VEXDREN-2710 file (C-alpha; in Angstrom, 1 decimal):
% VEXDREN-2710
k/r/px/py/pz
1/MET/113.8/118.5/128.7
2/ASN/110.4/119.5/127.8
3/ARG/111.5/122.1/125.2
4/LYS/113.8/119.1/123.4
5/GLY/110.7/116.8/123.6
6/ASN/108.3/119.6/122.1
7/GLN/111.2/120.4/119.1
8/LYS/111.3/116.6/118.6
9/THR/107.5/116.1/118.5
10/SER/107.3/119.4/116.4
11/PHE/110.2/117.8/113.8
12/LEU/108.2/114.4/113.7
13/GLY/104.9/116.2/113.1
14/GLY/106.5/118.5/110.4
15/ALA/108.0/115.5/108.7
16/VAL/104.5/113.5/108.8
17/LEU/103.1/116.7/107.2
18/LEU/105.8/117.0/104.2
19/SER/105.1/113.0/103.7
20/ILE/101.4/113.8/103.1
21/ALA/101.8/116.7/101.2
22/ALA/104.6/114.8/99.1
23/ILE/101.9/111.8/98.4
24/ILE/99.1/114.1/97.4
25/THR/101.2/116.0/94.9
26/LYS/102.7/112.8/93.7
27/ILE/99.0/111.7/93.1
28/ILE/98.2/114.8/91.4
29/SER/101.3/115.2/89.4
30/ALA/100.8/111.5/87.7
31/GLY/96.9/111.8/87.6
32/TYR/96.5/115.2/85.8
33/ARG/98.4/113.5/82.8
34/ILE/95.4/111.4/81.8
35/PRO/92.9/113.9/81.1
36/PHE/95.8/116.1/79.4
37/GLN/96.4/112.9/76.9
38/ASN/92.9/112.7/76.5
39/MET/92.3/116.4/75.6
40/ALA/95.7/116.9/73.6
41/GLY/96.2/113.4/71.9
42/ASP/99.1/111.7/71.9
43/LEU/100.9/114.2/69.8
44/GLY/100.2/116.9/72.3
45/PHE/101.1/114.7/75.1
46/TYR/104.5/113.9/73.2
47/VAL/105.2/117.6/73.0
48/TYR/104.6/118.2/76.8
49/GLN/106.5/115.0/77.8
50/GLN/109.6/116.0/75.8
51/VAL/110.1/119.2/77.7
52/TYR/108.3/118.3/81.2
53/PRO/111.8/116.7/82.4
54/PHE/113.5/120.4/82.6
55/TYR/110.5/121.6/84.6
56/GLY/110.4/118.6/86.7
57/PHE/114.1/118.8/87.2
58/MET/113.4/122.8/88.7
59/THR/110.5/121.6/90.9
60/ILE/112.4/118.6/92.5
61/ILE/115.4/120.6/93.5
62/SER/113.3/123.9/94.6
63/LEU/111.6/121.6/96.8
64/TYR/113.9/118.8/98.0
65/GLY/117.2/119.8/97.5
66/PHE/118.1/123.8/97.6
67/PRO/115.7/124.4/100.9
68/LEU/117.3/121.5/102.7
69/VAL/120.6/122.6/102.2
70/LEU/119.6/126.0/103.1
71/SER/117.7/124.8/106.5
72/ARG/120.8/123.2/107.4
73/GLN/122.9/125.9/107.3
74/LEU/120.4/128.3/109.1
75/ALA/120.5/125.6/111.8
76/GLU/124.1/125.5/112.2
77/ASN/124.5/129.3/111.7
78/PRO/121.5/130.8/114.0
79/LYS/123.3/133.9/114.5
80/LYS/123.8/134.6/110.9
81/GLN/120.5/133.8/109.3
82/GLN/120.0/137.1/107.7
83/ALA/123.0/137.0/105.8
84/THR/122.8/133.3/105.0
85/THR/119.3/133.4/103.8
86/GLY/120.5/136.6/101.4
87/PHE/123.2/134.8/100.2
88/TYR/121.5/131.7/99.2
89/PHE/119.0/134.0/97.5
90/VAL/120.9/136.0/95.6
91/GLY/123.2/133.0/94.7
92/LEU/120.4/130.8/93.5
93/LEU/118.9/134.0/91.7
94/PHE/122.3/134.1/89.4
95/PHE/122.1/130.6/89.0
96/SER/118.3/130.5/87.8
97/LEU/119.2/133.5/85.2
98/VAL/122.1/131.9/83.7
99/THR/120.1/128.6/83.3
100/CYS/117.1/130.6/81.8
101/VAL/119.1/132.5/79.4
102/GLY/121.2/129.4/78.5
103/MET/117.8/127.7/77.8
104/LEU/116.6/130.6/75.8
105/VAL/120.0/130.6/73.5
106/LEU/120.4/126.9/73.6
107/ALA/116.7/125.8/72.8
108/PRO/117.3/125.3/68.9
109/TRP/120.2/122.8/69.7
110/LEU/118.6/121.0/72.5
111/ALA/115.5/120.6/70.0
112/ILE/117.7/119.2/67.6
113/LEU/119.3/116.8/69.9
114/MET/115.9/115.7/70.8
115/GLY/114.9/115.0/67.3
116/ASP/112.5/117.6/66.9
117/PRO/113.3/121.2/66.0
118/ALA/109.7/122.3/66.3
119/LEU/110.3/122.0/70.2
120/THR/112.4/125.1/70.0
121/ASP/109.5/127.6/71.3
122/VAL/108.3/125.0/73.9
123/LEU/111.9/124.6/75.4
124/ARG/112.3/128.5/75.6
125/VAL/109.3/128.9/77.4
126/THR/109.9/126.0/80.0
127/GLY/113.4/128.1/80.4
128/LEU/111.3/130.4/82.3
129/SER/110.5/128.1/85.0
130/PHE/113.9/128.4/86.6
131/LEU/113.4/132.3/87.3
132/PHE/111.1/130.8/90.0
133/VAL/114.0/128.9/91.8
134/PRO/115.1/131.0/94.2
135/PHE/112.0/132.3/95.3
136/LEU/110.7/128.7/96.1
137/SER/113.8/127.4/97.3
138/VAL/115.0/130.4/99.9
139/ALA/111.4/130.7/101.1
140/ARG/111.0/127.0/101.9
141/GLY/114.3/126.9/103.5
142/ALA/114.2/129.8/105.3
143/THR/110.7/128.5/107.0
144/GLN/112.1/125.0/107.5
145/GLY/115.3/126.5/109.1
146/GLN/112.7/127.5/111.9
147/HIS/111.4/123.7/112.0
148/ASP/108.2/125.2/110.2
149/MET/107.1/122.7/107.5
150/LEU/103.8/123.9/107.3
151/PRO/104.6/126.5/104.4
152/THR/106.5/124.0/102.2
153/ALA/103.7/121.5/102.6
154/ILE/100.9/124.1/101.6
155/SER/103.0/125.7/99.0
156/ASN/103.5/122.2/97.5
157/VAL/100.0/121.1/97.4
158/GLY/98.9/124.5/96.1
159/GLU/101.5/124.8/93.6
160/GLN/100.4/121.6/92.1
161/LEU/96.7/122.2/92.4
162/GLY/97.2/125.6/90.6
163/ARG/99.5/124.0/87.9
164/VAL/97.0/121.1/87.1
165/THR/94.0/123.3/87.1
166/ALA/95.8/125.9/84.6
167/ILE/97.1/123.2/82.6
168/LEU/93.7/121.4/82.0
169/LEU/91.8/124.9/81.6
170/ILE/94.5/126.3/78.9
171/THR/94.4/122.8/77.2
172/TYR/90.6/123.0/76.9
173/LEU/90.6/126.6/75.8
174/LEU/93.4/125.9/72.9
175/MET/91.3/123.0/71.7
176/ASN/88.1/125.0/71.2
177/ALA/90.6/127.3/69.2
178/SER/91.8/124.4/67.0
179/ALA/95.5/124.5/68.4
180/ASN/98.1/122.3/67.1
181/ALA/100.1/120.1/69.2
182/TYR/103.2/122.2/69.7
183/GLN/100.7/125.2/70.8
184/LEU/99.0/122.7/73.4
185/GLY/102.2/121.6/74.8
186/THR/103.2/125.3/75.2
187/GLY/100.1/126.3/76.8
188/ALA/100.5/123.0/79.2
189/ILE/103.9/125.0/80.2
190/TYR/102.4/128.1/80.9
191/GLY/100.0/126.2/83.0
192/SER/103.0/124.9/84.9
193/LEU/104.4/128.2/85.4
194/PHE/101.1/129.5/86.9
195/GLY/101.4/126.7/89.2
196/SER/105.0/127.7/90.4
197/LEU/103.9/131.4/90.7
198/THR/100.8/129.8/93.1
199/GLY/103.5/128.4/95.0
200/VAL/105.5/131.7/95.2
201/ILE/102.7/133.8/96.4
202/LEU/101.6/131.4/99.3
203/LEU/105.1/131.2/100.2
204/PHE/105.6/135.0/100.6
205/MET/102.2/135.4/102.5
206/PHE/104.0/132.7/105.0
207/LEU/107.3/134.8/105.3
208/HIS/105.2/138.1/105.7
209/LYS/103.2/136.7/108.5
210/ARG/106.1/135.3/110.0
211/GLY/108.2/138.3/109.7
212/ILE/111.3/136.5/107.6
213/ALA/113.3/138.8/105.4
214/LEU/115.3/137.5/102.6
215/GLY/118.4/139.3/103.9
216/ILE/119.6/140.6/100.7
217/ASN/120.9/144.2/102.6
218/GLU/123.5/141.6/104.5
219/LEU/125.4/140.8/101.0
220/ARG/127.3/144.2/100.2
221/HIS/130.8/142.8/101.1
222/VAL/130.1/139.2/99.4
223/SER/132.2/139.0/96.4
224/PHE/131.2/137.7/92.7
225/LYS/133.8/134.8/93.1
226/GLN/132.6/133.9/96.4
227/MET/129.0/133.5/95.4
228/ILE/130.1/131.7/92.3
229/SER/132.1/128.8/94.6
230/GLN/129.0/128.8/97.2
231/VAL/126.4/128.6/94.3
232/SER/128.2/125.7/92.9
233/LEU/128.6/123.8/96.4
234/LEU/124.9/124.5/96.9
235/LEU/123.8/123.1/93.7
236/GLY/125.8/119.9/94.2
237/GLN/124.9/119.3/97.4
238/SER/121.2/119.9/96.4
239/VAL/121.2/117.2/93.4
240/PHE/123.0/114.9/95.8
241/ILE/120.6/115.1/98.5
242/CYS/117.3/114.7/95.9
243/ILE/119.1/112.1/93.6
244/ASN/116.1/109.5/94.6
245/ALA/113.5/112.1/93.8
246/LEU/115.1/112.7/90.4
247/ILE/115.5/109.2/89.4
248/LEU/112.2/108.9/87.3
249/ILE/112.9/112.3/85.7
250/LEU/116.5/111.3/84.8
251/PHE/115.3/108.2/83.1
252/GLN/112.9/110.4/81.0
253/PHE/116.0/112.5/79.9
254/VAL/117.5/109.4/78.4
255/ASP/114.2/108.9/76.2
256/VAL/114.0/112.5/75.6
257/PHE/117.2/112.7/73.8
258/SER/117.5/109.4/72.4
259/MET/114.2/107.8/71.4
260/ILE/113.4/110.1/68.4
261/HIS/116.5/109.4/66.5
262/LEU/116.3/105.9/67.5
263/LEU/113.0/105.4/66.3
264/GLN/113.7/106.8/63.0
265/SER/116.5/104.3/62.5
266/PHE/113.8/101.8/63.1
267/GLY/112.0/102.9/60.0
268/LEU/109.5/105.3/60.9
269/SER/109.0/108.9/60.1
270/GLU/109.2/111.9/61.9
271/GLY/105.7/112.1/62.9
272/GLU/105.3/108.5/63.3
273/SER/108.3/108.8/65.8
274/TYR/106.6/111.5/67.9
275/GLU/103.2/110.0/67.9
276/LEU/104.9/106.7/68.9
277/LYS/106.9/108.6/71.8
278/GLY/103.5/110.0/73.1
279/ILE/102.0/106.7/73.0
280/TYR/105.1/105.3/74.8
281/ASP/104.8/108.3/77.5
282/ARG/101.2/106.9/78.6
283/GLY/103.6/104.3/80.6
284/GLN/105.0/107.5/82.9
285/PRO/102.2/108.2/85.1
286/LEU/101.5/104.3/85.5
287/ILE/105.0/104.0/86.8
288/GLN/104.6/107.1/88.8
289/LEU/101.6/105.8/90.6
290/GLY/102.7/102.4/90.9
291/THR/105.8/103.3/92.7
292/ILE/104.4/106.1/95.0
293/LEU/102.6/103.7/97.7
294/ALA/105.5/101.4/97.5
295/THR/108.2/103.8/98.4
296/THR/106.1/106.1/100.7
297/LEU/105.4/103.2/103.1
298/ALA/108.7/101.8/103.0
299/LEU/110.5/105.2/103.4
300/ALA/108.3/105.8/106.4
301/LEU/110.0/103.2/108.2
302/VAL/113.6/104.6/107.4
303/PRO/113.7/107.3/110.2
304/ALA/112.8/104.4/112.7
305/MET/115.6/102.4/110.8
306/SER/118.3/104.8/111.3
307/GLU/116.9/105.9/114.8
308/ALA/117.5/102.1/115.7
309/ARG/121.0/102.2/114.2
310/ALA/122.0/105.4/116.2
311/ARG/120.8/103.2/119.5
312/GLY/122.8/100.3/118.3
313/VAL/120.3/97.8/118.5
314/LYS/120.9/96.0/115.4
315/LEU/118.0/93.7/115.5
316/ALA/115.4/96.6/115.3
317/VAL/117.5/97.7/112.3
318/LEU/117.3/94.5/110.3
319/GLN/113.4/94.2/111.3
320/TYR/112.7/97.6/110.1
321/GLN/114.8/96.7/106.7
322/ASP/113.0/93.8/106.2
323/MET/109.8/95.2/106.5
324/SER/110.7/98.1/104.0
325/LEU/111.5/95.6/101.6
326/ARG/108.8/93.1/101.8
327/LEU/106.4/96.3/101.3
328/ALA/108.4/97.2/98.2
329/PHE/108.1/93.6/97.0
330/LEU/104.6/93.4/97.8
331/ILE/103.2/96.6/96.7
332/GLY/105.5/96.7/93.4
333/GLY/105.0/93.4/92.4
334/ALA/100.9/93.7/92.9
335/ALA/101.0/96.6/90.8
336/THR/103.1/95.2/88.0
337/ILE/100.8/92.0/87.9
338/GLY/97.8/93.9/88.0
339/LEU/98.8/96.2/85.3
340/VAL/100.0/93.8/82.7
341/ILE/96.8/91.6/83.0
342/ILE/94.5/94.6/82.8
343/MET/96.7/96.8/80.4
344/GLU/94.3/96.5/77.4
345/PRO/91.0/97.9/79.1
346/LEU/93.1/100.1/81.5
347/ASN/94.7/101.8/78.3
348/HIS/91.5/102.1/76.9
349/MET/89.8/103.4/79.8
350/LEU/92.5/106.2/80.4
351/PHE/94.0/106.9/77.2
352/THR/91.1/106.6/74.8
353/ASP/92.2/103.4/72.8
354/ILE/94.4/100.4/73.5
355/GLU/97.3/101.8/71.1
356/GLY/101.0/100.3/72.6
357/ALA/99.4/97.9/75.1
358/ALA/101.9/95.7/74.1
359/PHE/105.1/97.5/74.9
360/LEU/103.2/99.4/77.6
361/ARG/103.2/95.9/79.3
362/VAL/106.6/95.3/79.0
363/LEU/107.5/99.0/80.3
364/VAL/105.1/98.7/83.6
365/LEU/107.4/95.5/84.4
366/SER/109.7/98.1/85.8
367/ILE/107.7/99.2/88.3
368/ALA/108.5/96.1/90.9
369/PRO/112.3/96.5/90.5
370/ALA/111.9/100.4/90.4
371/ALA/110.0/100.1/93.7
372/VAL/112.7/98.0/95.1
373/TYR/115.5/99.9/94.0
374/LEU/113.9/103.1/95.3
375/THR/113.3/101.4/98.7
376/ALA/116.9/99.8/98.9
377/ALA/118.3/103.4/98.2
378/ALA/116.3/104.7/101.2
379/VAL/117.6/101.6/103.5
380/LEU/121.2/102.2/102.8
381/GLN/120.9/105.9/103.6
382/GLY/119.4/104.6/106.7
383/HIS/122.7/102.4/107.0
384/GLY/124.7/105.5/106.6
385/ARG/125.8/104.4/102.8
386/ILE/124.8/107.5/101.2
387/ARG/126.9/107.5/97.9
388/VAL/126.3/104.1/97.3
389/PRO/122.8/104.6/95.5
390/VAL/124.3/107.2/93.5
391/VAL/126.8/105.0/91.9
392/ILE/123.9/102.5/91.1
393/LEU/122.0/105.2/89.6
394/GLY/125.1/105.9/87.4
395/ILE/125.3/102.3/86.3
396/GLY/121.4/102.1/85.7
397/LEU/121.4/105.2/83.7
398/GLY/124.6/104.1/81.5
399/LEU/122.9/100.8/81.0
400/LYS/119.3/102.6/80.0
401/THR/121.3/104.4/77.5
402/LEU/123.3/101.7/75.9
403/ALA/120.2/99.5/75.7
404/ASN/118.1/102.2/74.1
405/ILE/120.9/102.1/71.4
406/ALA/120.9/98.7/70.9
407/LEU/117.4/97.8/71.2
408/ILE/115.3/100.7/69.8
409/PRO/116.6/100.4/66.3
410/LEU/116.0/96.8/66.6
411/TYR/112.2/96.6/68.5
412/GLY/111.0/100.3/68.3
413/ALA/109.2/101.6/71.3
414/THR/109.4/97.8/72.7
415/GLY/113.2/98.0/72.8
416/ALA/113.0/101.4/75.0
417/ALA/110.6/99.6/77.4
418/ILE/112.8/96.6/77.7
419/ALA/115.9/99.0/78.3
420/THR/114.4/100.6/81.4
421/THR/113.1/97.2/82.9
422/ILE/116.7/96.0/82.7
423/ALA/118.2/98.9/84.0
424/PHE/116.0/99.0/86.7
425/THR/116.3/95.2/87.3
426/THR/120.0/95.5/87.5
427/MET/119.6/98.4/89.7
428/ALA/117.4/96.4/92.0
429/GLY/119.8/93.8/92.2
430/LEU/122.7/95.9/92.9
431/GLY/120.8/97.5/95.8
432/MET/120.4/94.1/97.2
433/ILE/123.9/93.4/97.1
434/ALA/124.8/96.5/98.8
435/ILE/122.4/96.1/101.6
436/LYS/124.1/92.4/102.2
437/ARG/127.5/94.2/102.4
438/ALA/126.2/97.1/104.5
439/ALA/123.7/95.1/107.1
440/GLY/125.3/91.4/106.6
441/LYS/122.1/90.2/105.5
442/VAL/119.1/91.3/103.1
443/ILE/116.3/89.3/104.7
444/LEU/115.6/87.8/108.5
445/HIS/113.2/85.2/107.7
446/VAL/112.4/83.3/104.4
447/THR/108.7/82.3/105.6
448/PRO/107.0/85.7/105.0
449/TYR/108.9/85.9/101.5
450/VAL/107.4/82.7/100.7
451/ALA/103.9/83.8/101.9
452/LEU/104.4/87.1/99.9
453/ALA/105.4/84.9/96.9
454/THR/102.3/82.7/97.1
455/THR/100.1/85.9/97.5
456/LEU/101.6/87.5/94.1
457/ALA/101.3/84.3/92.4
458/ALA/97.5/83.9/93.5
459/LEU/96.8/87.4/92.3
460/ALA/98.2/86.2/88.9
461/VAL/96.3/83.3/88.6
462/VAL/93.1/84.8/89.7
463/THR/92.9/88.0/87.9
464/SER/94.2/86.2/84.7
465/VAL/91.4/83.7/85.1
466/CYS/88.9/86.4/85.7
467/TYR/89.9/88.6/82.8
468/GLY/89.6/85.4/80.3
469/PHE/85.9/85.0/81.1
470/MET/85.1/88.8/81.6
471/ALA/87.1/89.3/78.3
472/ARG/85.0/86.9/76.3
473/TRP/81.9/88.4/77.4
474/THR/82.5/91.9/76.6
475/GLU/84.0/91.0/73.5
476/SER/80.3/89.1/72.7
477/ILE/78.6/92.6/73.5
478/GLY/81.1/94.7/72.0
479/GLN/83.8/96.8/73.6
480/SER/83.4/100.6/74.4
481/ARG/85.4/102.6/76.3
482/ILE/82.7/102.3/79.3
483/GLN/82.6/98.6/79.0
484/ASP/86.5/98.4/79.4
485/ALA/86.5/100.7/82.1
486/GLY/84.3/98.6/83.9
487/LEU/86.2/95.6/83.2
488/ALA/89.5/97.4/84.6
489/LEU/87.9/98.4/87.6
490/VAL/86.1/95.0/88.6
491/LEU/89.4/93.6/87.9
492/SER/91.1/95.8/90.1
493/GLY/88.7/95.4/92.8
494/ILE/88.9/91.6/92.5
495/GLY/92.8/91.7/92.5
496/GLY/92.7/93.9/95.5
497/LEU/90.4/91.6/97.4
498/VAL/92.9/88.5/96.5
499/VAL/95.8/90.7/98.0
500/LEU/94.1/91.2/101.2
501/VAL/92.5/88.0/102.0
502/CYS/96.0/86.5/101.4
503/LEU/97.7/89.3/103.7
504/LEU/95.3/88.0/106.4
505/ILE/95.9/84.4/106.1
506/LEU/99.2/84.0/105.0
507/PRO/102.3/85.1/107.4
508/VAL/103.4/87.8/104.9
509/PHE/103.8/90.0/108.0
510/THR/104.9/88.9/111.4
511/ALA/102.5/89.2/114.6
512/SER/104.4/91.9/115.9
513/GLU/104.0/93.8/113.1
514/TRP/100.3/93.2/112.9
515/ASP/100.0/94.2/116.5
516/GLN/101.0/98.0/115.0
517/ILE/97.6/98.2/113.3
518/PRO/95.2/97.3/116.1
519/LYS/91.8/97.6/113.8
520/VAL/93.4/95.1/111.2
521/LYS/94.7/92.8/113.6
522/LYS/91.1/92.1/114.9
523/ILE/90.1/91.2/111.6
524/ARG/93.1/89.3/110.8
525/GLY/92.4/87.3/114.1
526/PHE/88.7/86.2/112.6
527/PHE/90.2/85.1/109.4
528/ILE/92.8/82.9/111.4
529/ARG/90.5/81.7/113.8
530/ARG/87.8/80.6/110.7
531/LYS/90.8/79.1/108.9
532/GLU/91.7/77.0/112.0
END
């Protein structure tokens, strides 16, 4: 009994550790793009962002997909751990070699499909990243199979820190050497490869310390046909498992392969298209940062929802579901409203000028529906509807592609931003419909949602009024980057204070939900007494 309890505690502790590591790495991953863009400029940023989805795909499947499938196999076959580990390592090595060679050979055609043949060399360097897949995936899967999440967490953070440090250092050195945009993009990818190497070194230190072998010697009797069959199955399962983590990457792929061609149909030259795509890509870290907190907090409730569902406590399932969705609406909505209002000074603060503020405002409108969809997808998985989010994602990607084709030739980058917002809004709506079918209802009580809407309305009104007064004042004394930074930060603080006060006064969350946070409960009690 104690052993089971200890295993459960260890598992929960590992899950918390991985969640903390995921939050840290997502913030790092979104944040480093800002100083990189400042150094490389919009054209250098465009080059890097055009090839990044390939690297991002590799990192996600080697962090969330392959390791999870392998750890499950090891748990189900404890007597064949060496053979299973070795089989997956060799299979993934074959997959990584084929993918790497494929990108080296197909790079010129991929670059043409992207609308920029000069990306060929950058794509070839990016293809080298897939060589790290078997080492990262199997080392993480082997340790997770023993319920040891520490190596995965530390390697994940270490990989990101090594990657970001190398990217910014290499970019700085290349800038001093007067490198062009494509050389800067290539240098950034080499920095990413250094990050992957850092992750591999950290993982193999853990493997050596724990005495875990890759089990390659166990594979003498495995046929080539069997290996191909198993690797195909492994790849399919892995992509399916981490599909939610791939959503933003997949949307970037649509823009990567369509925007340059379509911007030229809008009437821009090649050079103008490249630079405008770089400005448009400023929105990616904003979307990523805007959805991190909403989805992380909501996803933290999903395991509890799954457990309540397993125990047959339907009311608890609905309560966790309702709270997850409220968090998504609250944080995603607040991030969207705040970014729309302060976009010009924020754009200047982060990216050196205010170029593209109009279409970036449209693009960040997708944050709220994206947060709601990502949360809805997790809730549906908690209800056991694992395939539904994949279907909705397929619809969203199809809609994004069609909307790009229809809108970019008419409205340029604004058309791409509208397409993203339409796609995520549709996905959020379909997610709500799917939850209604799975659970019988989407929300438990109307009152918290009325309070939530009031909170977001108050945020919009107060920050808009404050921005109007402060913007006039800064215009009278001149708008430097430092002044716009101060304006953006002050307005962010005002917005945060408005939301906090509304949360403490209005019934966005129930008394029982506040009871779970004792210190905040005391502060809220003070506000409620003052109000009475």
